[in-house]
N, C-alpha and C positions, 0 to 999 in steps of 0.2 A: 184273874187279869180284873185291875179296878172299872170301875165304870160309874159314871156319875151321869145320874137321871132327874131332873124337875118335878116335881109333884106341884099338883096347884088341888089344895082340899076343897070340895064342894061349898063350905061357908067356912069364913073363918068372921066371927060378929066380933069375939071380943080379943082385947089382946095376948092375954095369956093362952090362949088355944096353940098358937105356934110354938113357946118354948114346954108347952105338955106336948105337944107331937112331936118335938125334937128329945125330950126324954125317953119316951117310945121308940123310937127311931133308933135310940144311939142301943137302946137295949136290946137290939134283932143283932144274932151274933154275922161278923163280918161288917156291919156296917162303921165306915170309919170315919165319915166329918157329916154332919148337918149344917148348914145352913137357910138360916129364916129369914127370911125376904117380904117382911109383914106388909111393908107398900105395894107389891108384887101380886101378894097372895099364894105366895109359893114357896118350897123349901127344894135347894140341891143338894143330894142325898150320893155321897162317895162310899161307893160299897165295895166289895171283892166278891166277884162273880161264882165264884167258888165256895162262900161258905154262904152265900145269900141271894136272891134275885128282887128284880121287882114288883111281882108274883110277892113273895113273900113280907116282902116293907108294908106293902097295901094291904094285905089279908091284916097287920097284925094292926097297922091306925084302925083300921075296919073296925077289928075286934075291944079294940080299946076305948074310939072314941066315936064309933056309929057314920065317919062321915064319907063320903064316899070319895076316890081321888082322880085327878088328869093326870095321865102322861105325858108330858110335850116330848114328841120324838123332834129329832135331829132337824128335819124340811119341816116343822114350825106345825104341825098337826098333833093332835091331840088324839087319845083313845080313853074313852073310862076304864077306870075300874071295875071291878065287879064285888063292891060293897053296900051297903045300910046307906041308904042317904039321910037317916034319921040321928038326929044329935041330941044328944043325954044330957047337952052340957046348958 
């Protein structure tokens, strides 16, 4: 089943960071599309739940970039992802 989630990185200080994140997220098996919205500081990610999960995507971003992510829930609340908040960039 396809699912779309909106992630908000803990920090986006440079215009190149969202593009780098997009490449990282697209490398996760099951991710079908990533829309970067720099002005909103967010990523809309569409993926196949049978192949991956929000947790796996957030974990991959954390491992590669050291950024914490917030997941926008459908009702508007946010929950924080469990990854490092230190940015090596």
